[in-house]
N, C-alpha and C positions, 0 to 999 in steps of 0.2 A: 814496542812492547805491548799496544794495545792492539794491534792488528789481529783480525781475525783471520785464522787457518783452518781452512774447511778442505780437506783432503781425505778421500775415499781410502780406506785401507782394508787389506784381506782381514776375514775375521774367520773364527772357527766354522768347521763344517756344518752347514745347514742352519747358520745362523744369519742373521741379518747384518750387511755391513756396516759397523759403527762410524761416526763421524766425532774426530775430536777435536774442539775449539779452545783456543787460548781466551780464557776468561780474565781480560785485564793483564797486569803483570804477574799476578801470583795466584793463577786458577786456571784449571783445565777442565772443560766440561765434556764428558763422553755422551754422546746422544745416538741412542741405538735405532731411533727413527721409526718406531712403531707405534702406530695409533691405538692398538688393543694391549691389553696386559698379557704379557706372554711369561709364564712363570719360568721357563728354561733361560730367558734372557734376565729375568729377575734373579734366580738363584745365582748366574753367573756374576751379576752385578753385588750382590750380597758376599759372594767369595773374594771377588776383587776389592771390596772395603774392609774386609777382615785382613788380607794380606797386606794391604798399604799401611793399615793401623798397626800391624806388630812387625813390620819389616824394619827393624832397627838400622839396616844399613843404608836406607832412603831418608837421608837428612833433610829437614826443612819441611815436612809435612805437618801441616797445622790442623787441617780437619778434613774429614771425608764424610760427603753426604750422599748416601744413596737415594735415587728418588724412582719414580716409575719411569721404567726402560731408559734411564739416565744416571749418571754418577758425576759428582762436584768433588773434584781435588783441590784444596787450599793449600798454598806453600808460601814459604819464604823465598822469593827471588833472588835473594841476595846468598842463600844457601843451597838453593836448587835451581839450574838454568831452566827456563820455560820450555825451550825446545825439548830438552832432555827429559822434563817431567811429561811432555805430551808424547813422546816415542816411548817412555816406559808404560804410560798408561795404555797404549795402543799394544805393545808387545804382551803386556799383562793380560789384556782381552784374548790374545791368541792362545797363550799359555795355560791360563788358569785352568783348574779341574774343578768345577764346584762340587763342594764336600758337603755333607749333611748339616742343615742349619738347626741349631739348639730351639727348639720351640715349645710352647704349651699350648693347651686348649683353655680358653677363658670363655666361661659362661656369663652373659650379660642380662641380668633380668629387666624386663621393659613393660612398662605401662603405655600401651597404646592408644592412640586416637584421643578424643576431646581436646582439653585445653593443652596438654602435653604434647599431642599429635595433631597439630591442626591441620595439616596436609594430606592425612590418610584419607579422608572420604574422598576427595578429589581425584586422588592417585588411583584409589580403588575404582571408581567410577571410570576413569579415563583407560585402565587397564580391562575393563568389562568383568570387574570380580565384585563379590560381596566383599564388605571389610573384613569379615572372619575369614574368608578365602585367602584375601590378600595376606593379612597376618598370619595364617597358616603357611603361606608360600614363602614369606620373608623369615620366618623363624624356623622353617625346616632346613633351611640351606646351611651348608657350612662356609665359613668366609676364612681368607687368609690375609694376613696384615702383609701388604707389599711394602709401604714404607711409612715413615713420619714426616709431617712437616704441616705449612700453613700456621698453625699455631701448636705451642708446647704440648706433645702428647696426642695431637691429632693423627690418627691411622688410617691411610687409605687402604680400603679392602675390596680384594677381588672375589668373586662368586655370587654377586648379586643374581638371581634367577632373571633370564633375558625378559620375560615377561613384566618384570617390574623396572625394566629401563625406561629412564623420562629424563628429558634434558633439563638442565639447571634453570631455575628461575630466570626470566629476564631482566628482573629487578630484586638484586639482593636484599635480604632484610639487613638493617642495621644492627639488630640485634637479635642473636639465637641465644636461649637458656642454656648454659651448661650442662651437660648430661643429655641432651637432645640426641635421639637416634634419627639418623637420617640417610637419605641416598640423593646420589648426584651423577647423573650420567649412566654409566655402568658399575659405579662405585658406591660402597656403602661405607658409613663412618659414625662416629660418635663425638660430637662437640666437647672437648675437656671443660672448657668455661665460657662464659658468655662473650661472643664475638659476632661481628658480621657473616653472614653466608648466604649463598644463592642455593643451597641444598633445599630439598624437601624434608619436612619435619614429620616422622611416623610416630614418635612417642619419646619417653625419656626414662631414662636410668637413675638409680640413685648410687652408683658407683662412682668414686672417685678415680676417673680417667689419668688424672695428672696430680700429682701431689708433691711439691719441691721438697718436701719433709721426708718423703720416701726413698727408699733406696731399693731398687732405682726409682725414679720420680713416676716414669710411665707405666701404666698399668699395662699396656700393649706394646708390643716390639715385633719387628719385621719377622715373618716366618711363624709368627704365632696363628693358630687357629681360633676361630670366634663362635659362638652359637648364640644367637638371640633368644631368650627365654621368656615368653609371654607370662606376666604377671595378672594383667587384667586389660581388658579391651574396653574402653569407654565410648559411648555414642557420640 
């Protein structure tokens, strides 16, 4: 039951062929094998997640977790055969028609630089930009939430301008303050609460990104668009 099945299957026209692995006895992991964020793939994954959650005919589904270019489906193997679950996921990839994802625009106020944004100066220098120009480029972009993960409420966002791309730190910090506005590789994000991270810190927001007492607890959801709004830029 723990064997990994790795078989290429036909995919929809124009889309990279996904692979479906059995993840233990009660999981299927769909891997689209794309190093870059591709929103056509992501929208298909979101549609699959909705369909799997809403299809009452498919018994045994416990959780559906969309990621960046991947989807994890957890199920009860006593109610749903693992092989049948894998084949169902692959067929769904073929058949699903990505629909319109309900989304909102969320503005996130940011204090850039200084102690709240300790990496901003170095990032600007490495990009060949003045700090103010770096902030303007970062805040003028429109970002989209691709998925949630890592810590509760943490949103991985596409849309980071190419000039601001930067490899993650070689040595992660053991504690990054909650509310830190960050970049990592080609992505942007805001860490909801104090946690370790290898991403670079540009500034901080006072917004509660995750509040378990709120409904829903996550401020940001997949498909939402995000704008960072400068409140102040510290030297």
